[in-house]
C-alpha positions in Angstrom: 49.6 116.5 48.8 52.9 116.0 46.9 55.4 113.3 47.8 57.9 115.8 49.2 55.3 117.3 51.5 54.4 113.8 52.7 58.0 113.0 53.5 58.4 116.4 55.4 55.3 115.7 57.4 56.5 112.2 58.4 59.9 113.7 59.4 58.1 116.3 61.6 55.9 113.7 63.1 58.9 111.4 63.8 60.8 114.3 65.4 57.8 115.2 67.6 57.5 111.6 68.7 61.2 111.5 69.6 61.0 114.7 71.6 57.9 113.4 73.4 59.6 110.2 74.2 62.7 112.0 75.6 60.5 114.3 77.7 58.4 111.3 78.9 61.6 109.5 79.9 62.9 112.5 81.7 59.7 113.1 83.6 59.6 109.4 84.5 63.1 109.6 85.8 62.4 112.6 87.9 59.5 110.7 89.6 61.2 107.3 90.0 64.8 108.4 90.5 65.1 112.1 91.3 68.8 111.7 91.8 69.3 111.1 88.1 67.7 114.3 87.0 68.6 117.9 87.6 66.1 120.7 86.8 65.9 124.4 87.3 63.6 126.9 85.7 62.2 125.1 82.6 65.4 123.2 81.9 65.6 119.5 82.6 68.9 117.6 82.4 69.8 114.0 82.8 72.0 112.5 84.1 73.0 114.9 86.9 76.7 113.9 86.8 79.2 112.5 84.3 82.0 110.2 85.3 84.7 109.0 82.9 86.3 105.9 84.5 88.0 104.4 81.5 85.0 102.5 80.2 83.7 105.2 77.9 85.2 108.2 76.1 81.9 109.9 75.3 78.9 110.7 77.4 75.6 112.4 76.5 73.6 114.9 78.5 69.9 115.1 77.5 68.4 118.6 77.8 64.7 119.3 77.6 62.8 122.6 77.7 59.6 122.0 79.7 58.5 125.6 79.4 56.2 127.5 77.0 58.8 129.8 75.5 62.0 129.3 73.5 65.1 129.4 75.7 68.8 129.7 74.9 71.6 128.4 77.0 75.4 129.0 76.8 77.5 126.0 77.8 80.8 126.5 79.6 83.2 125.0 82.2 83.4 126.4 85.7 85.4 125.3 88.8 84.1 124.8 92.3 85.2 123.8 95.7 82.9 122.0 98.0 82.6 123.4 101.5 82.1 121.3 104.6 78.3 121.9 104.6 78.0 120.7 101.0 77.6 124.1 99.4 79.8 125.2 96.5 82.1 128.2 96.0 83.5 129.2 92.5 87.3 129.2 92.3 89.9 129.8 89.6 92.8 127.8 91.2 92.6 124.3 92.6 92.9 123.7 96.3 95.8 121.4 97.5 94.8 117.9 96.5 92.2 119.1 93.9 92.6 118.6 90.2 90.6 120.2 87.4 89.3 118.3 84.4 88.8 121.2 82.0 91.9 120.6 80.0 90.8 117.0 79.2 87.1 117.6 78.4 85.5 118.6 75.2 81.9 119.3 74.7 79.6 120.4 71.9 77.5 122.3 71.1 78.5 125.3 73.2 75.1 127.0 72.6 71.7 125.4 72.8 68.4 126.9 71.7 65.3 124.9 72.7 61.8 125.6 71.7 58.9 124.6 73.9 59.0 120.9 74.6 62.1 120.5 72.5 65.0 118.2 73.5 68.7 118.1 72.5 71.8 116.2 73.3 75.1 117.8 74.5 78.1 115.4 74.0 80.9 115.3 76.5 84.2 113.8 75.4 87.4 113.0 77.4 90.8 113.4 75.7 94.5 112.8 76.5 93.9 110.8 79.7 97.0 108.7 79.1 99.1 111.6 80.3 97.2 112.0 83.5 98.6 110.9 86.9 96.4 108.5 88.9 93.6 110.2 90.8 90.5 112.2 90.2 89.9 115.3 88.1 86.8 117.3 88.4 85.2 120.3 86.7 81.6 121.4 86.2 79.7 122.1 83.0 77.6 125.2 83.3 74.3 125.7 81.4 73.6 129.4 81.7 70.3 130.8 80.5 70.6 133.8 78.1 68.0 136.5 78.9 65.8 137.7 76.2 66.8 141.0 74.7 64.1 143.6 74.2 64.4 145.2 70.8 65.3 148.9 70.6 62.2 151.0 70.8 60.1 148.3 72.5 61.0 149.3 76.0 58.2 150.3 78.4 57.5 154.0 77.5 55.2 154.6 80.4 58.2 155.1 82.7 59.2 158.6 83.8 62.0 159.5 81.5 63.5 161.9 84.1 63.9 159.2 86.7 66.7 156.6 87.0 65.4 153.1 86.8 67.1 149.8 87.4 65.7 146.6 85.9 66.7 143.3 87.5 66.8 140.4 85.1 67.1 137.0 86.9 69.5 134.6 85.3 69.6 131.0 86.3 71.9 128.2 85.5 72.6 124.6 86.2 76.0 122.9 86.8 76.8 119.3 86.3 80.0 117.8 87.7 82.2 116.1 85.1 84.7 113.7 86.7 87.7 111.8 85.2 89.1 108.9 87.2 92.5 107.4 86.5 93.7 104.3 88.2 92.4 102.4 91.2 90.4 104.1 93.9 91.8 104.0 97.5 88.9 105.9 98.9 87.2 104.9 102.1 84.4 106.7 104.0 83.0 106.5 107.5 80.1 108.1 109.4 80.5 109.9 112.7 79.0 112.5 115.1 75.5 111.3 114.8 73.1 113.5 116.7 69.3 113.6 116.8 67.4 116.7 118.0 63.8 117.9 118.0 63.2 121.1 116.0 60.1 123.3 116.5 58.5 120.5 118.5 57.5 118.8 115.2 60.6 117.6 113.3 63.3 115.1 114.3 66.5 116.3 112.7 69.6 114.1 112.3 73.1 115.4 112.0 75.8 113.1 110.5 79.4 113.7 109.4 81.0 112.0 106.4 84.7 111.3 106.8 86.5 110.6 103.5 90.1 109.4 102.9 91.7 108.4 99.7 92.4 109.6 96.1 88.8 109.9 94.8 85.4 111.4 95.7 82.5 109.3 96.9 78.8 109.5 95.8 75.9 107.6 97.1 72.6 107.5 99.0 71.9 107.8 102.7 69.3 105.7 104.4 68.1 105.9 108.0 66.3 103.0 109.7 64.7 103.0 113.2 65.0 99.7 115.1 62.6 99.4 118.0 63.5 97.5 121.3 61.6 94.5 119.9 63.7 94.5 116.6 61.0 96.1 114.3 62.7 98.0 111.5 61.1 101.1 110.0 62.7 103.3 107.3 62.5 106.9 108.5 64.7 108.7 106.0 66.4 108.5 102.7 68.4 111.0 100.7 69.7 110.3 97.2 72.9 111.6 95.6 75.2 112.8 98.5 78.7 113.5 97.4 82.0 114.2 99.2 84.4 115.6 96.6 88.1 115.7 96.7 90.0 117.1 98.4 87.5 117.4 101.2 88.1 115.1 104.2 84.7 115.7 105.8 81.2 116.8 104.9 78.6 117.7 107.5 75.0 116.8 106.6 71.7 117.5 108.2 68.4 115.8 107.3 64.8 115.8 108.6 63.3 112.4 109.4 59.9 111.2 108.3 57.1 112.8 110.3 54.6 110.2 109.2 56.6 107.2 110.4 55.0 105.6 113.5 58.1 105.2 115.7 59.3 106.2 119.1 62.4 108.3 118.8 63.0 108.0 122.5 63.7 104.3 122.4 65.5 101.7 120.3 68.3 102.9 117.9 68.9 104.3 114.5 71.0 102.6 111.8 72.4 105.0 109.2 73.8 103.5 106.0 75.6 105.2 103.1 75.7 103.1 100.0 76.5 103.4 96.3 73.8 103.7 93.7 73.4 100.5 91.8 70.6 98.6 90.1 72.2 95.3 90.7 73.7 95.2 94.2 74.3 98.4 96.1 77.8 98.6 97.6 77.7 99.7 101.3 80.2 102.5 101.9 79.7 103.0 105.6 77.3 102.3 108.4 76.8 103.8 111.9 74.3 103.5 114.7 72.8 105.9 117.2 71.3 104.7 120.5 68.2 106.6 121.4 
């Protein structure tokens, strides 16, 4: 084997090891911290949100193709409003109190092609923030799968040529919120309207309303603890990555509590805590109780 072939082989091996390491990290994150990974189809993305708060001007999104086929994705910016139930609706004009971030965000590349088990980085850069008024600006980066095109002449010739046929091609995509924050946050959040009900005689379902005021959105985890009359605490529910985006004042949320927990939902009380995600010391946003 000549020297150039040895060098090329080492480069291929190094690239394969890098891709394997990225995929391994992404899979590990999806198991340990599912709130940090977003996946649909065969596309895996981490992190699941990007926040520019003045500390960094560039963020990286790691993309990985976990499928067996080569996939192509177009990258663009879309705008959404959040509804009270947490679902999203695409819009073209901001609602009162809502600011888009699209004019201050650059990203590259705009097209990504990934072979099986390949990974790639998409860079997000913030620009011209010095001209922005204090507050929060949000848009969403959209990764849209490009369907494979069938070459002319390779269509299914077994179909009746005299009949009209319609072929439905599913197209999936993933959106990642990109947020720019300028100035100090005045945001506060509280929890209200707690309600526990039994569904289908098998599931205890908790309703809770998030109340947000201030100039920025809030994002964190929700934990539910049952406290027995004797003071015994048992965690009966946790949900990672719940957001209330500007300009929404409320978000209504519903969650099913742990069926395996050995607790009596007819006695004691529930403690519901909403807190920021942090590896050091989680900040408590809000807490509320429900007497059973």
